N, C-alpha and C positions, 0 to 999 in steps of 0.2 A: 504494500500500500504506500503510495507516495503522498506528498503534502496535500495536493488537490483532492485526492480520493478521501483522505482523512477529513478534510474540511467539509466535503460533501456528506460524509457519513455523520459527522457531528451535527451539521445543519439539519439533516433529516430527523435526528433524534431530539433536537432541541427546538424545532420550529423557528430557528433564526435563519437569516439569509446567509448564503455561502460566503458572500463578501464580508459580512460581519464576523463570521467564524474565522476566515482567513486573517483578518485584522487581529483577532484575539490570539490566534496561534503565533502570529508574528510578534505580538507583544509578549507572549509567554516565553518564546525563545530568546527574545532580547533581555528580558528580566532574568531568566535563568543563566544565560551566558554571562551577563554583567556580574551577577552575584557570585558565580563560581570563579570567574576570572579574578574577582576581588578577594577570594579566599573563603567565602561563605559556603555553607552547605544548604541545599534546597531539598527539604524532605516533604514528600507527599505520602502520608500514612496509607499503607496498603498498596501503593504504586511503586515507590522507590525513592532513592536519594541520589542527587547529583552532587558531585564534589570534585575538588582538585586534589590530585595525588602527585607525590614526588617519585620520580624514577632515578635511581642511583646511576652514576657513571659506571660503564662496564666495557670490557673488551669482548669482541666477538669475531667470528670468521668473516673475512672479506668475500662477499659473493662473487665479485669479479675476478679475484685471484685466489683460487683454492690454496689453503695452507697459510695464507697471510692473515695476520690479526689487524683489526682496526679498533680504534677507540671511539666509543659512543658517549657523548657528554651527558651529564645529568640534565633532566628537564622535568617540567610539570605537565601533566596530562589530565584532561577531563575524564571523569569516570561516572558510571551509573551502576548502582546496586539495586536490583529489584527487591521490592517488599515481599513479605510473606504471602499476602493474598495473590499478588501477581505470579509468584513462583508456583503457588498451589494450582492456579487456573491453567498455567502452561503445562504442568505435570499431570493434569487430569483430563 
């Protein structure tokens, strides 16, 4: 399901216009992105948690030159952890 299909599905369930739902989805993604980038966690009970995680620096194999090692610097990455209700629905 892509963003347009998601908006259409939500619009049909809420009796709102697709355009209004698309604006709400855009606002949702902007708020979550800004909060996570700023170091905050966004928790939606039952659905999941969006957060920023740290990845340590490491060495790995160079895919272009087998046998050669390359250094991968430390970085921050966005992460999503599904909530219990979400996991349960996926597993049933």
